[in-house]
N, C-alpha and C positions, 0 to 999 in steps of 0.2 A: 559651466555651470557655476554660479557663485554659491557658496556654502556658507551659511551663517554661523556654523560651527565647525572647528577644524576636524578633519577626517584623514586618516592616514590613506596612503594611495591603495588602490584595489588590485590585487595580484589574481587574475582570472583562474582559481585552481579546480573549481567544482562546476561553476555554471557555464552553459553554452547558449548564446543567444541566436546562433544561425540557425536557418531551417535545417533538420536532421533528415529530412527527406524531401524528394522532389515530385511534388503531385503532378506538375505538367508532364512529367515521363510516364506516368501512369498507364494512358492507352496504350503507348508502344509497347510496355512491359506486360500488359493484360493480354495483347494481341500476340506476344512471343509465348505467354503461358498456355494460351488456347491451342496455339501450334503444337507445342511440346506435348500437350495432352492427347491431341489428335494423333501425333505421331506413334503415341503408346495404345491408341484405341479406346481412350477414356474421353466420356463427354464433359464431365465436370470435376470440380476439386475443392477441398474445404481448407482454408489457409487461416489458422487459429494466430492470434497474437501470442504465441508462446514458444518456449524452448522445450527440451526433453523433461527438463524439471518443472514446468509449469511456473516459473519464477516471474514476478511481478516486472522487476527489470532485467532484462536480458543484454547478453553481451551483442556488440555491434553485427557480429556473424549471424545472430538469430533474430534481427529486426526485418524477417522476410515482409511481414504485413506492411510496415512502413516503406520499405524498399518498393514494393509493388504497386502501392496505391499512394502513398503521399500521407497518409494518415499517422500520427505520431502518438496517440493516446496509449495509456498503459493497458487497455483492455479493447478487445475488439474481436471480430470474426468475420471472413470474407467467404461467401460461397460463390463459385464462378461456374456458370452453365454456358452453354454455347451463346444465349441470347441475353444474357443478364448476368450482373455482377453485383450481389447485395452485400453490402457492408452493414453488419450489425453492431451497434454501439449503445452503451447504457445513456442514461440521463445526464451524467457528467459530461458526455462528449458528443450530444446531438449537434450543437452549434459549432464546435470546433471541427467535427468532420467533414460537415457540409462546406466549411471554409477551406479545409485542405486539400479534398480530393476533386477530381476531375467529375463534374456532374453528368458530363456526356458518356462517361464511361462505367462510372459506379453509381448505385443507387443506395443512398444512406437510409437505414431501415432502424428506427428506435426500438429497442428491446421492449420498452414499455407497451409497445403496440403488439408485438409479436415475436415469439422465440425462433431461432433458427430452424427448431425440428419442426414445429408448426408451420413455418413458412416452407419447408421442404414438402411438406404434406400437402400444401396447397398449390405449389410451383413446379414441383420436379416432375417433367413429362414421363408418361409411362415408358418403361424399357430404357430409360436412361441410366449410364453407369456413373455412379458417383464415387469418387476416390477421396481417401484420406491418408494423412501420414501416420503410420502406427507409432513413431518415435514421439510425435508431438500431439497425439491424442490420448485423452485418459480413458479408462475403462468406462466410467460414467457417459463420457462423450460419445464413445462408439456405441453403446447401449441406445442412447437418444437417436444417433444417427439410423442405427438398423430400425428402430420401430417406425421412424418417419418414412425412410425409404422404401420398406415394405408396405407401408400403407400407401404409398404412391405408386406402388408396383414397379419400383426402379430396382438397381442392383448397387450394393455398396461394396467396394473394392478397397483393399489396403495397397498403397503403393510401396514397393521395397526401396526405391531410390527416390529422394525428394525431386520433383521436378522444376521446383524452382531453383536449386543449387544449378541446374543444368542450364538456366538462362541468366544466371548472375554471374557475369564474367570477373568482376572486381570485388568479389565477396571477401569482407575482411577476415584475418586468421583467428581461431579460437583464442580465449585469453589465457594468459600464463601468469597471473600475478603471485607472488609469493605468499606463502602460507605463514601465520604468526600464531604462537599460543596466546589464548586468552587467559589473562592473569587470574589465577585462581581466587585471589582475595575479592575479586569483583564477581566471578562466576559463583563463588559460594558452595561449590559442591564438585568433588573429584569425578574423574571420568568412571572410576570403579564403583562410585556409590550411584552414579546415575544408570550405568550398565544393569547394576542390580534391580533397580527400580523398573527398567525397561524389561528384564527378563521376568521379574514378578507379574508385569501386565501381560507378557506372551503366555506364561503358565496359566493365569486366569482365563486368557481367551482361547486355551487349549490349540496353540499353533505351536509349530515347530521353530520357526524363525520369523523375523521380520525384514523385509526389503526397504531399505529407507531410500526413497527416490527424493525427498525435499532436502535440498542442501542446507537449508536453515536448521533441520533438525539434526542433521549430521554434524554441522558446526556447533551446536548446544551440546550434543552427545559427548563429543570428543574435545570440547573446550578449545576449539581453533577458530580463526577468524582470517579473512583473505580480502581479495580486491578484484573478483573476477567479474562483477557487475557493478553498475553506478549506484551509488546511495546506500547500498546494504555490504557490509563487510563479509561477503561470501567468498568462500573457496568452492567451485562447482566441484561435486564429489557424489559418490554414492556410498552405501554401507549396507552390509549383511550382518543382522545380529542374531544368532542362533540362541535358543534357549539355554543350551547347553554349549560349551567351547567358546574358542575366542572369536571376536567378529571379525569381519572383512572390510577394510576400508579402501575403496577405489578412488584414485586420484592420480592426477598427471605427476610422476616423480620429480619432475622439473621444478614443480612449485616448493618442494620441501627442502630445506637445509638440513645439513647434517644433525644441528641441534634440535630442530623440530622433528625430526625423523626419530631421532634417539628417544625424544620424550614420548612420543607415540607408539614406539614398537612394543612396550610391555602391555598395552592396552589393545593393540589390533595388529592384525597380518596386513601389511600395507601393500597393495598393489596396484599396477596401472590401471587406467579405466578401461584398456583394451582386454583386459582379464575378465571383466565383469560377466559377459554372456557365458564363457566357458565354465567360469567358478560356478554361476548360477545353475548352469545345466548339470554340473557335476554334483551339486549339493541339493537338487530339487527330488530326484527319485523317491517316490514314497513319503516324502515331507509335505507337510502343509505350510504355506507361507503366507504372512500377512501382507497384502499390498493395499495402499491407500488408493480407492477408485477415483478418488478427486486429484491426484497428483501423478500415480504410477502410469507410465507409458504401456499403450496395448502391446508393443513389442516384447516388452520384457515378460509380460504376463504370457505370451504365448511361449516364450523360451522355458519358463516353468512347466507349462502345460505339456509341450513336446516331449519334456525330458521326464514325464511321468510324476510330476508334482501337483500338488492341489493348491489353487489360489483362493485364499479366504479373504475375501474383500471386507474392508473396514478401515476405520481411522488408523493413520499412523500412530503407533503407541507413544511416540516421542512428543506428539503434538500438544496433547493435554498436559503433560509434565511440563513442558517449555513454557506454556502460558500461565503457569502458576509460579509466580516469581518467589524466591526464597528471600531471605532476610538481606542478605548481601546484595543481591539484585535490586532489591527494592531500595535500599540504602544508597547504591550507585546511581538508581534513576532520580531519586530524591535530590542528590547533590548535583546531578547534572540539570535539573530543572532549576534550581537556584543561580547557577552560573548563566544558564540559557536565559533565563527571565532578567538577569542584570543586563545582557547584552541586548534583548529585545527593548528593555525599558531604555537604555542609552540611545537606541535607534529612534524609539518613538518621540523622544525629546527632541533629538536633531531632525526628525522628519517634519515635526511642527513648524519649525522655522524654516527649514528648507522648501518645503511644499508652498509656503506663503510668497515665495520669490515668483512663482508661476511659470518655472522653467524645469521644474524636476520631472523627469520621465520614469516609466515603470522600470526601466534597465536601471537607472540611477538609484531606485529604491532597492533594488535586489543586490546590487554591487555594495551598497552602504550598509545593508543589514548583515551581508557575509563578511564584510570588515568588521564590524563591531562583534561580531560571533568570533572571528579569527584573533581578535584581541586577547580572548580568553587563554590562547595559548595552546590549547589542546583540541581545536577543531579538527576532526579527522575528515569529514565529508558533511554536506547538506545530506539529509535523510530522504529528500526527494526534490525534484526541481521546483524551485519557489513559485508559487502563484502569486503574482503581482500585477493585479487588475484594476485600472482606473476607470470609473464610469461604466460603460457600457461593457468593457473587456471584463469587468468583476461579475458579470452575469453570465460568463462563460465557466461553468464550476469549475473545470479543470485546466483553465486557461493558462497557456505557457508562452510568455512573451518572448518575441523573437526581434530582430532587428527590423524586419519588415512590418511586424505589428506594434512595433513599440510607440507609445502615444505619451504626450504630457500629461501630468496629473493636474486637471483644471480645478479652479476654485468653484465650489458649489457642488461638487462631486463627492462620491463615496470612492475610498480607496480600500481593495479588500487584499490582504497580504496573508498568505498561508504558507507556512514554512517550518522547517525542523533541521535539526542537527545530529550528527553523530558524534559522542564523545567517547573516550575509553571507558566510561562507566556507565553510559546511558544514552537513550534515544528519546529525541523530543519532537514535538508535532504542535503547533500552535497557529491559531488563525485569529487576526485583530481585524476589524473594519473600522476605518478612520474616516472622519468627517474633515473636509479641507473647504474651509470657509464655512458658511453657515447652511446646515442641512435643512431640506424642506420637511413640513410637517409629515409627509407621507414617509420620508425617510427615516424620520425618528420613530413613527408609529410602527412600521415594519420593523425596525430594529428593535424596539422593545418588545415586539411579539415574539421575535426570536429570542432575545434574552429571558423573556418569562419561561420559554420551553427549556433554554439551557439550565436556568436555575431550578426549575421542577426536577430535571434528571439529576442534577448535582446533590439535590436535597433528598433524593429517593431512599427510602428504607424498605426492604424487601425480604421475604423468607427464602432460604437456602432453597435451590431448585428453579428459581426464577429466571426465564430465558431473557434475551435480548429483545425479541419480538413482543414479549409482555411489557417490557420499559419503553420500548419505542413511542408509543402514543403519547407519553408523557411530555417528550420534547415537542410534539406536533399539535397538542390540544389548542393552543391559543392561535395558532395559525389556521387549524382547521374550522375554528368558530369564526374566524374571518373569511372562511371560504378560500384559503390559500394554503400551499404545500410546498415541499422540496422534494426533488427527485434523486436523491441519493440517501444511503443510510445515515442513522444519526450518529453511529460510531463504530469503529473497528478496534481491534486488538493492537497492541503494539508490542514488539519485542524488545528484550534489554540488550543493547549493542547488537541488534539484529534487525529484522525488517520492521518499517514503520507501520506496515500493514500485515498483521499477525492473526492466524486463526488461532483455536477453532470458533472462540465466542465473537459475536458481534451485535451491536443493537441497532436492528432494523427491522423491517417487516418479516425479512427471511430467517432471523436471528434465531435458530431452534436449539442452540446449545445453553445450558445453564450457566450462570456466571457464578464463579467460586473466588474465594479469598486468594489474594495475590495476582489476580490478573490485572492487567491495566489495559483500558480501553479510552476512546477519545469520546468527547460529548461536544456534538458540532452540528447543532440545528442551522438552518439558513433560510433564506428567501431570495430569491432572483428575478428582476424585473428586466425581462429582455430588452436589449437596446438602451437600458437607462443604468441600472447599478446593480451590484451584489451584496449580499450581507449574510456572512458567517462568523459566528462566535466558537472557537474552540479552545478547550482545555483538556488535558489527560487527566485520567480519574483512576483511582486504586481502589479496587474492590477489598473490602477490610470488614472483619467482623464487627457488629454492632449489639450491644446488650439493650435490650429494651424491656422495661419493666411490665411485668405480667405476661410476657410473650411465651406461646405455647409451641414455637419453633424457632431454631437458630436463624437470626437475622443477619443481614449483611447490608452495608452501605458503602456510599463512595467518599474517598477522600481526594481532594484536589491538589494534582501536582505541580500544575502550570502556574507560574507567578509572573503576571504582567498586568498592568492596568487595562480596563476595557473602557472604552471611550464615552465619558460621562455626557460629553455634549449630544449624544444621539439618544440617550435615554430620556423618554417621556415618563416623568417619574408618577405623573397621575395615573398611569396605567398599572403601576406596581401597587401590590397590596403591601401590608407592614411586613410581613415575614419576609417578602422578596427584597424590600429595601434594607432589611435587617441582613439577609445574606450578601447582598450587593457590597455594604458598608463593611462587613466584616472581611469579606474578601479582600477589599481593597486595603483594610487595615493590616491585613497578613501580608499582602504584596509589600506594603511601604516598611513593615518591620522586617521583614527577610531580605528585600532587594535593596531598601534604602542605604544600609550600611556599605553596600558596594559601590554606591554612587559618589561622584563628585559633589561639591557643593552646589553647583548650579542644576545638576541633574536632579538632586534630591529635592530641591526647592519646586522643580518642574513636577516631580512626582508627588510631592505632598499637596499639590492642586490637583493632580490627576487622579487622586485617590481619596480627596475630601469626601465625607459623608454627603450623601445625596441630599440629606434634610438642611 
């Protein structure tokens, strides 16, 4: 491919463009699973896309759903019965799942149409024994399955040994990446101070301890990071934090250097993961333990109860603390977004010229963007697999380009690029939709409706206690007025040098948690015309206090962190009101002011045009 602008050689550190699962093998593997279940006297089995921690990104050894079906999305669930195998996926993956799995063996069921529990009520034959994995099923999950199976007059059975492990001969080994200490100046709070706040939460909840099953929470609490899963700097681990006394940290000792162990030793009793069950059983008698019903595996709850302890279901006490970033974390995220915005701006300049050659592919774009980010000198990883969708591929919400699906970015198309990065001081996530050649009137109209929703959310001022569900319609209102919508949430929480998708708050129809100052969430409305194009505009927002004259309640508002131009060629200015034009021009002026000084002369000149006032 000829490159109009010089670009350093790409070194494939983070992206893989090969198929990660073999859909053609699905029917044979499904047959082997059914035979294994029959050998155990069980009719059906639930296969979640999950590991024991309910991580979004799981190590290769836990990609059980992908290995079995060929579906590689980050969320999904399979119910295998003797005569049907139903794969449940949300709106992000409906098209992808249909393309990846063998339709003769698996039936793709959109979650928007029916949930797995309701499907079981309608489709599980009476007397059928349905099994689940107690290590990879949460307390909430078991309750839903139990109700549904009882309604269908079936039998729900926990399987003590994973049947997929029995038929997966070349299963990869567990990860063993080294653990590193998270810089205290970036963390902004010591382990001791964090433990004090967690213990205060336990006292308020009147529980004796919390079993922390989410490794993001353990990583935050003990100021450690690792590399056991892709895209998120996690060390897989567990922790038990008592209201009084020293916490226990359960982690593979091979991951700890002497210096890391010495630094952690004053804060925690460090034990191997194999000690988790006996230590939990020894602690539990007569005690009440908080377990997060959304992440804790059924198996560990049963260990507590068998030992004479009481499980108090509720949100992980670390989750809310972690979501409210402190001043140091906000400073790190802000600085990371300036550098990331500079890299993205350099890419966008390069892309405009490169796409005009007519030979640029989706993979070329991914490699180029990663190269520009790596040039910052501190890129640790991409924060998720880059979504690089040209034309109809852009309409697949969570499309991931492979060498088989890779297509040339054609003139007259829209190109959707959703990407992010992990830096030592922050995590980013940004989406830009780019016109290649002259966009059609429909493209401009749809893009502008999405932009109006994006601006409405970015400008929102709201009282404390407002939830994501209450804010979600702001981003949809203009699409709704045109009879349109998008089948994903408007915004998700983002961690600080942790997961790019973080709870507990989100901006969506299901976002029941109130937004609080210090939270960072995405603002990403979209529109997807199947078989034609996709549109999404995404910036990250910081929730911050806002003084409002005459207000009777404390108010909050958003501050935009992401800094990169939004394609002016796709904006139908006549559809914007004066306040929207003012916001757009002010945002672009800020991009030029903060990112421009980091550009060379050519890119700075391009940026000046890309951020010129709409008027």
